[in-house]
TORTI-564868 format. One record per residue (C-alpha): x negated, y negated, z negated. Coordinates in steps of 0.1 Angstrom, whole numbers. Example, Ala and Ser with C-alpha at 12.3 -4.5 7.8 and 13.67 -1.06 7.14 Angstrom:
# TORTI-564868
{{-123 45 -78}}
{{-137 11 -71}}
END
This chain:
# TORTI-564868
{{0 0 -1}}
{{-26 -24 -7}}
{{-44 -16 22}}
{{-15 -24 44}}
{{-13 -56 24}}
{{-48 -62 33}}
{{-45 -54 72}}
{{-13 -80 71}}
{{-31 -106 55}}
{{-64 -97 79}}
{{-41 -100 110}}
{{-25 -133 98}}
{{-61 -149 94}}
{{-70 -138 129}}
{{-39 -154 144}}
{{-45 -185 122}}
{{-80 -186 135}}
{{-73 -183 169}}
{{-49 -208 168}}
{{-67 -233 154}}
{{-99 -229 176}}
{{-72 -228 206}}
{{-60 -260 195}}
{{-95 -273 190}}
{{-101 -267 222}}
{{-72 -289 234}}
{{-75 -318 215}}
{{-118 -319 230}}
{{-103 -313 266}}
{{-73 -341 252}}
{{-84 -362 233}}
{{-84 -398 250}}
{{-55 -384 261}}
{{-38 -382 227}}
{{-44 -420 224}}
{{-24 -431 261}}
{{4 -410 243}}
{{4 -421 210}}
{{4 -456 224}}
{{33 -446 249}}
{{58 -441 212}}
{{56 -478 203}}
{{86 -481 232}}
{{123 -469 225}}
{{135 -436 203}}
{{135 -417 236}}
{{100 -425 239}}
{{92 -419 204}}
{{109 -384 202}}
{{88 -376 233}}
{{56 -383 225}}
{{62 -361 188}}
{{71 -337 212}}
{{39 -342 238}}
{{15 -343 208}}
{{32 -311 193}}
{{28 -291 224}}
{{-10 -303 227}}
{{-19 -295 194}}
{{5 -266 184}}
{{14 -280 149}}
{{44 -300 138}}
{{25 -305 101}}
{{-5 -318 123}}
{{16 -348 141}}
{{35 -354 111}}
{{2 -357 87}}
{{-8 -382 118}}
{{22 -400 118}}
{{18 -406 85}}
{{-12 -420 82}}
{{-10 -442 112}}
{{24 -454 97}}
{{-3 -458 64}}
{{-27 -478 84}}
{{-3 -503 100}}
{{-2 -483 137}}
{{36 -479 134}}
{{66 -485 124}}
{{88 -467 104}}
{{111 -463 128}}
{{89 -454 158}}
{{75 -426 130}}
{{112 -406 125}}
{{116 -412 161}}
{{82 -391 164}}
{{88 -365 137}}
{{122 -357 155}}
{{102 -346 182}}
{{74 -330 170}}
{{102 -307 156}}
{{110 -295 191}}
{{79 -294 198}}
{{64 -270 172}}
{{96 -245 192}}
{{69 -239 219}}
{{49 -218 195}}
{{76 -194 191}}
{{82 -192 227}}
{{44 -183 238}}
{{45 -158 206}}
{{79 -143 221}}
{{76 -139 254}}
{{39 -128 260}}
{{30 -114 230}}
{{55 -89 227}}
{{72 -85 260}}
{{38 -83 276}}
{{7 -67 263}}
{{-13 -93 259}}
{{-40 -73 240}}
{{-52 -62 272}}
{{-63 -93 284}}
{{-75 -106 246}}
{{-111 -95 250}}
{{-114 -104 290}}
{{-108 -140 278}}
{{-130 -138 245}}
{{-157 -125 270}}
{{-152 -155 299}}
{{-144 -180 271}}
{{-174 -173 255}}
{{-198 -175 289}}
{{-179 -211 294}}
{{-192 -222 258}}
{{-226 -211 260}}
{{-233 -223 291}}
{{-238 -261 288}}
{{-244 -267 327}}
{{-209 -256 337}}
{{-195 -288 312}}
{{-167 -265 304}}
{{-175 -257 269}}
{{-137 -275 256}}
{{-115 -248 281}}
{{-140 -218 269}}
{{-131 -224 234}}
{{-91 -223 245}}
{{-100 -192 258}}
{{-115 -176 227}}
{{-85 -187 203}}
{{-60 -176 232}}
{{-81 -143 226}}
{{-84 -141 189}}
{{-46 -151 184}}
{{-28 -129 208}}
{{-52 -100 192}}
{{-42 -114 160}}
{{-6 -113 167}}
{{-12 -79 179}}
{{-29 -66 148}}
{{1 -81 128}}
{{29 -65 149}}
{{5 -26 144}}
{{-1 -39 107}}
{{37 -40 96}}
{{47 -6 89}}
{{81 12 103}}
{{106 8 78}}
{{124 35 93}}
{{101 55 71}}
{{104 30 38}}
{{135 36 32}}
{{138 26 -2}}
{{123 -10 14}}
{{153 -12 35}}
{{180 -4 15}}
{{159 -36 -12}}
{{164 -61 17}}
{{200 -46 28}}
{{210 -55 -10}}
{{205 -91 -3}}
{{221 -93 29}}
{{257 -97 33}}
{{267 -120 4}}
{{281 -147 24}}
{{265 -184 19}}
{{242 -167 -15}}
{{224 -148 10}}
{{223 -178 34}}
{{204 -199 14}}
{{181 -171 -10}}
{{161 -166 26}}
{{166 -203 34}}
{{146 -205 6}}
{{121 -178 16}}
{{113 -192 50}}
{{107 -225 30}}
{{82 -208 7}}
{{67 -186 34}}
{{55 -217 53}}
{{42 -227 23}}
{{28 -202 14}}
{{9 -200 49}}
{{4 -240 51}}
{{17 -234 88}}
{{53 -234 103}}
{{42 -221 138}}
{{26 -192 118}}
{{55 -187 90}}
{{76 -183 125}}
{{52 -156 143}}
{{57 -135 110}}
{{94 -141 109}}
{{92 -128 147}}
{{71 -98 136}}
{{91 -86 109}}
{{125 -88 127}}
{{104 -72 160}}
{{95 -42 135}}
{{136 -41 123}}
{{125 -52 88}}
{{152 -78 88}}
{{185 -91 111}}
{{192 -114 131}}
{{208 -137 106}}
{{188 -131 81}}
{{156 -139 105}}
{{172 -170 115}}
{{178 -184 79}}
{{142 -182 78}}
{{136 -199 107}}
{{152 -226 93}}
{{136 -226 59}}
{{104 -229 80}}
{{119 -263 93}}
{{123 -275 58}}
{{90 -258 43}}
{{71 -277 70}}
{{77 -310 55}}
{{62 -301 27}}
{{22 -307 39}}
{{33 -343 52}}
{{46 -346 18}}
{{15 -342 -1}}
{{-4 -364 22}}
{{16 -394 21}}
{{9 -392 -20}}
{{-10 -424 -28}}
{{-7 -444 3}}
{{15 -473 13}}
{{52 -474 10}}
{{59 -473 44}}
{{38 -441 46}}
{{60 -425 19}}
{{90 -434 33}}
{{79 -414 69}}
{{77 -388 53}}
{{108 -387 31}}
{{116 -392 60}}
{{108 -362 76}}
{{119 -342 48}}
{{154 -355 51}}
{{156 -351 86}}
{{152 -310 85}}
{{171 -310 46}}
{{204 -328 72}}
{{197 -305 101}}
{{202 -269 76}}
{{234 -285 61}}
{{250 -295 87}}
{{237 -259 103}}
{{257 -242 73}}
{{294 -241 89}}
{{282 -233 118}}
{{255 -208 118}}
{{278 -181 125}}
{{292 -200 159}}
{{252 -213 170}}
{{241 -170 165}}
{{268 -162 185}}
{{262 -188 209}}
{{224 -176 214}}
{{238 -142 220}}
{{255 -157 252}}
{{223 -180 260}}
{{199 -153 259}}
{{206 -117 271}}
{{201 -83 261}}
{{224 -70 232}}
{{207 -68 200}}
{{233 -50 181}}
{{227 -20 210}}
{{193 9 199}}
{{167 -4 204}}
{{182 -42 199}}
{{155 -58 176}}
{{127 -60 202}}
{{150 -84 218}}
{{150 -105 182}}
{{123 -126 188}}
{{136 -142 223}}
{{170 -147 203}}
{{154 -162 172}}
{{129 -190 196}}
{{162 -194 215}}
{{177 -203 184}}
{{147 -225 169}}
{{147 -246 204}}
{{185 -252 204}}
{{188 -259 168}}
{{160 -282 165}}
{{168 -298 198}}
{{202 -307 185}}
{{195 -315 155}}
{{175 -345 172}}
{{199 -353 194}}
{{223 -360 165}}
{{199 -379 141}}
{{189 -399 170}}
{{216 -422 168}}
{{210 -428 134}}
{{179 -433 132}}
{{182 -467 115}}
{{205 -458 90}}
{{175 -429 79}}
{{152 -458 82}}
{{178 -473 54}}
{{185 -445 33}}
{{143 -440 32}}
{{139 -478 21}}
{{163 -475 -5}}
{{150 -439 -21}}
{{111 -456 -15}}
{{115 -490 -32}}
{{90 -518 -26}}
{{68 -519 -56}}
{{44 -545 -68}}
{{11 -535 -68}}
{{-17 -543 -94}}
{{-49 -556 -73}}
{{-78 -532 -73}}
{{-108 -520 -55}}
{{-102 -509 -16}}
{{-94 -474 -11}}
{{-91 -458 25}}
{{-76 -429 25}}
{{-84 -399 46}}
{{-51 -386 57}}
{{-54 -346 72}}
{{-33 -317 83}}
{{-44 -286 58}}
{{-51 -263 96}}
{{-55 -282 120}}
{{-68 -320 122}}
{{-73 -343 154}}
{{-100 -366 147}}
{{-98 -383 182}}
{{-65 -397 173}}
{{-76 -406 133}}
{{-102 -432 145}}
{{-71 -449 161}}
{{-68 -461 118}}
{{-102 -473 120}}
{{-98 -493 145}}
{{-71 -512 127}}
{{-85 -515 93}}
{{-119 -528 121}}
{{-93 -555 133}}
{{-83 -563 94}}
{{-124 -569 86}}
{{-126 -590 116}}
{{-94 -610 104}}
{{-114 -615 66}}
{{-151 -622 80}}
{{-131 -651 107}}
{{-114 -668 76}}
{{-146 -665 56}}
{{-163 -684 82}}
{{-135 -710 85}}
{{-133 -711 50}}
{{-177 -717 50}}
{{-173 -751 79}}
{{-143 -766 57}}
{{-157 -768 28}}
{{-192 -782 44}}
{{-177 -810 62}}
{{-159 -821 34}}
{{-181 -818 3}}
{{-153 -844 -14}}
{{-131 -811 -23}}
{{-133 -789 -55}}
{{-156 -764 -43}}
{{-152 -738 -75}}
{{-122 -716 -67}}
{{-135 -714 -26}}
{{-167 -703 -40}}
{{-151 -676 -59}}
{{-126 -667 -29}}
{{-155 -666 -6}}
{{-172 -640 -30}}
{{-141 -620 -37}}
{{-139 -614 2}}
{{-175 -608 4}}
{{-170 -582 -18}}
{{-138 -564 0}}
{{-162 -563 30}}
{{-184 -542 9}}
{{-158 -521 -2}}
{{-142 -521 32}}
{{-178 -506 46}}
{{-184 -482 22}}
{{-150 -467 24}}
{{-148 -469 68}}
{{-179 -457 72}}
{{-170 -423 45}}
{{-142 -421 67}}
{{-162 -422 96}}
{{-185 -392 82}}
{{-160 -372 78}}
{{-150 -375 108}}
{{-175 -366 123}}
{{-177 -331 104}}
{{-144 -326 125}}
{{-151 -311 161}}
{{-150 -335 185}}
{{-156 -342 221}}
{{-190 -360 232}}
{{-169 -390 237}}
{{-154 -390 205}}
{{-186 -387 187}}
{{-202 -418 206}}
{{-175 -436 191}}
{{-180 -431 155}}
{{-218 -442 161}}
{{-200 -471 176}}
{{-175 -479 149}}
{{-202 -472 117}}
{{-225 -497 141}}
{{-195 -520 142}}
{{-185 -521 107}}
{{-221 -529 93}}
{{-221 -557 119}}
{{-193 -569 106}}
{{-207 -568 66}}
{{-232 -583 78}}
{{-213 -615 93}}
{{-197 -613 56}}
{{-228 -617 42}}
{{-239 -643 63}}
{{-205 -664 52}}
{{-206 -665 18}}
{{-245 -670 20}}
{{-235 -700 37}}
{{-212 -714 12}}
{{-239 -707 -13}}
{{-258 -728 2}}
{{-223 -754 5}}
{{-222 -754 -32}}
{{-262 -759 -37}}
{{-256 -789 -15}}
{{-229 -802 -33}}
{{-250 -794 -66}}
{{-276 -809 -60}}
{{-262 -840 -43}}
{{-284 -834 -12}}
{{-275 -858 10}}
{{-274 -850 46}}
{{-277 -872 78}}
{{-243 -876 88}}
{{-251 -874 129}}
{{-270 -841 123}}
{{-238 -826 100}}
{{-217 -842 135}}
{{-244 -823 161}}
{{-238 -788 138}}
{{-194 -795 149}}
{{-201 -783 186}}
{{-228 -750 174}}
{{-204 -740 145}}
{{-177 -740 174}}
{{-194 -717 195}}
{{-198 -690 170}}
{{-164 -698 157}}
{{-151 -691 197}}
{{-174 -658 193}}
{{-155 -644 164}}
{{-124 -651 182}}
{{-138 -631 212}}
{{-147 -600 193}}
{{-114 -601 176}}
{{-97 -600 210}}
{{-113 -574 221}}
{{-116 -555 193}}
{{-87 -527 200}}
{{-95 -529 240}}
{{-115 -521 268}}
{{-149 -541 270}}
{{-153 -548 305}}
{{-188 -558 324}}
{{-175 -591 329}}
{{-163 -592 291}}
{{-197 -588 286}}
{{-212 -612 305}}
{{-191 -638 287}}
{{-201 -625 253}}
{{-241 -631 269}}
{{-232 -670 276}}
{{-218 -672 240}}
{{-250 -662 231}}
{{-273 -676 250}}
{{-258 -705 242}}
{{-256 -700 204}}
{{-296 -697 213}}
{{-300 -728 226}}
{{-284 -750 202}}
{{-304 -730 172}}
{{-335 -742 193}}
{{-320 -781 199}}
{{-307 -786 162}}
{{-343 -768 152}}
{{-362 -790 171}}
{{-340 -823 156}}
{{-347 -818 121}}
{{-383 -809 125}}
{{-385 -850 142}}
{{-363 -856 113}}
{{-387 -848 88}}
{{-422 -862 111}}
{{-401 -892 106}}
{{-401 -888 66}}
{{-363 -873 60}}
{{-356 -859 30}}
{{-379 -828 25}}
{{-346 -805 10}}
{{-318 -819 32}}
{{-336 -809 62}}
{{-348 -774 48}}
{{-311 -765 41}}
{{-297 -780 69}}
{{-325 -750 92}}
{{-310 -724 65}}
{{-274 -734 77}}
{{-282 -729 114}}
{{-302 -698 107}}
{{-273 -684 92}}
{{-248 -690 118}}
{{-270 -683 148}}
{{-274 -649 129}}
{{-239 -648 133}}
{{-236 -650 165}}
{{-264 -619 169}}
{{-239 -600 151}}
{{-215 -605 171}}
{{-231 -595 205}}
{{-240 -564 187}}
{{-208 -561 178}}
{{-194 -567 218}}
{{-221 -542 225}}
{{-208 -509 203}}
{{-176 -522 218}}
{{-190 -515 254}}
{{-198 -475 248}}
{{-167 -469 231}}
{{-140 -446 258}}
END
């Protein structure tokens, strides 16, 4: 008995590993396309539903999709109503796995093709010159998945040889709503344990195929798996923003609502599926037809549930807003939570979270530079509060640098395609450059404070000459802010280089002017302070150019 259990667990492990390997290969091959799909979801609710379906069909995990959605809402990349649409689409997308398993895993003998697929995939992964590593990984995963499914199918014992188990299962069925809700709970717990609704579906199909459970029981378990898959996103939302928690609650409510309206319609739905799918499941050997019936039941239920709920997205949003009200959050250190799925990750999509944080960081340094010039050009204004504010903003950029770098380091540990790996390196450099600009802005404020405290007089004409110089740097900062989420073209790069050249030329002119004033007997302390300011402003221009160069390398 113990050996039999270990066989089932090992078969399931091989199935899960194959599913992850296959998914990883697809994700690496389609990483950039996934980002394009994500951008499409910002349209209407139909676009959001289609996006959720497409992403889930690609990554083969609704849990992974919904965790991504929660992380994007947490980062402010998605609005709550958009996220609800994507979650609805994800529920339809996850039915693809059931069809693959039902059609290829049971009706076609895939075990004979599994080893050749692994062999071809291994060759493609090893021969780098072919540049087909991702497709090779997909083939290896495909082979392992169906080997695991074949082992799982064979490791489930024949129920006819265990009449005591058949009797025990029979005692649990036939009790109307009690049995219905009992098996919904079983499906929920099964999905929570294996952390994948696709794997739970494969187990359910296998048990039905082996005759362990009948059609209504298997269908109730499938409904429970729809609820169980919401737990991963719920756990991922803990400690995140209010809207991210609302998105995860919307996922749970959506799936629970589906089970509730299905309860009075359950028998009718089962008969409808029997009408649509050919084959008599009640005939001798009818259990062999159950996988296709269950796949259709799963698909039809999720399509109808999504269709009904799509008309009530605003109402869902209002309900979860009531369930998760806004809260007053005490100020604390900056934290960037790295939300990730348990079974499957899509690091290419997680990088969008970083892009959003880099935009926030750029906004902060732009504000810091503006504050410096406002104080420096108006020395009569009270300074102490401004300096403290500048210090807090500089500390925030330090914390953001640390957290974003940690986030990117974790992303880099995942299997990524070459482009995404290059993007991680470029984003790390951009983060460091933005933090360096924050340091320079704070140093400039310190210089402005020193001028005020030591009563250092700077020639009015010299201050006026700084204005076009500062304006150039302000223009450069605005340029990088507007291009942080865009592809930098050769024309953009030419603009950046021209700005940097102009800043350097003006720096030389301003330094020469300061030297001449010194030769003419100007105050040494005032001119050295002036040169320091010119130097720090010019350094900001250097950092801006480095950022544009890194942006140009982003895929």
